C-alpha positions, 0 to 999 in steps of 0.5 A: 312644198306644191302640197303645202302652197295649196293646202294654204293658199290653195289652187285654181283652174281654167277654160277651154269650153264651148259657149254657153257650157260649164266645162269640167277637168280632171288635172290628176294629182302630185304629192298627195293632192288631186286637182279638179277644175270647173269652168264656169261660162256664164261667170267667166270664172274657173273653180278649183276643187283641191283635194287631199287625197290621204284625208279627203280634205277639199277646198274651192278657190275661185279664179279670175281671167288674167292677162295671157300672151296667147289662150287663156289664163285664169290665176290666183295672183296670192299663191301664184297658181295657174290655170291655162288654156294654150293651143288645144291643151290645158294645165294646172301650174303651181311651183314649177310644177305643171300638170296637164288636165283633160275633159271629162264632163260639159254641161250647160248652165243651169242644166244637165251634162251634155257628155263627153265620151272618155275612152281609154285604152290599156297598154304598155310602156316600152320604156322612156322619158315622161314630158310635162307636155305633148312634145320634147321641148317640154320638161322631162317629169320622170321616166318608166321601166319597160313593161309598166303598165299605163293607160293611153287616155288622150292623143295629142295630135302632136307628132315627132318621127312619126309617133304623137304623144299620148297623154297616159296615167300610170298605175299610181294615178300619175299622169304625163305625156309619152311619145308613141313610139315606145307605146303599145296598146295590145288589141288596138289599133292606134294612130301614133303608137307603135304597137309592134312586140305587144 
């Protein structure tokens, strides 16, 4: 359903940029669709690039600022697609599917890349729920069996029972949040990760 909506009407994305900088986001993939976005600071718009992974077909939509209770919001009223920044987290939302986005590069308008170091950590899950955001209050978006290899992308800083929620990526490329109390990253001393028995 998300695939139909995005390819028919096309999808959008958002901001969370520093002053006078264009910020690029990777929002992962869902249902065979890869989603990336660029916030253009000078124009205050978001360019959304949606790619059908099987064919490589790509489309771009420019999203405009929209009313938001808090944080920042860019939307395409025709399709209902939104890109939202709220409390330091960035999300792409379409037809009830919410994907977490992460910064992959920052550049000055008309200039070169500033560079955002992205360090990831190889690990695995002890099994458990995946969430759409960093906390138990977010929608359950699946689960992992014990021993599933994952890539730990970013510590959300949101703690629950002494461990933080991490943005992780599964072997199929899907990204979601996973509680650090059931994560292991052998060889890395990461705060908020259980790491015993790795």
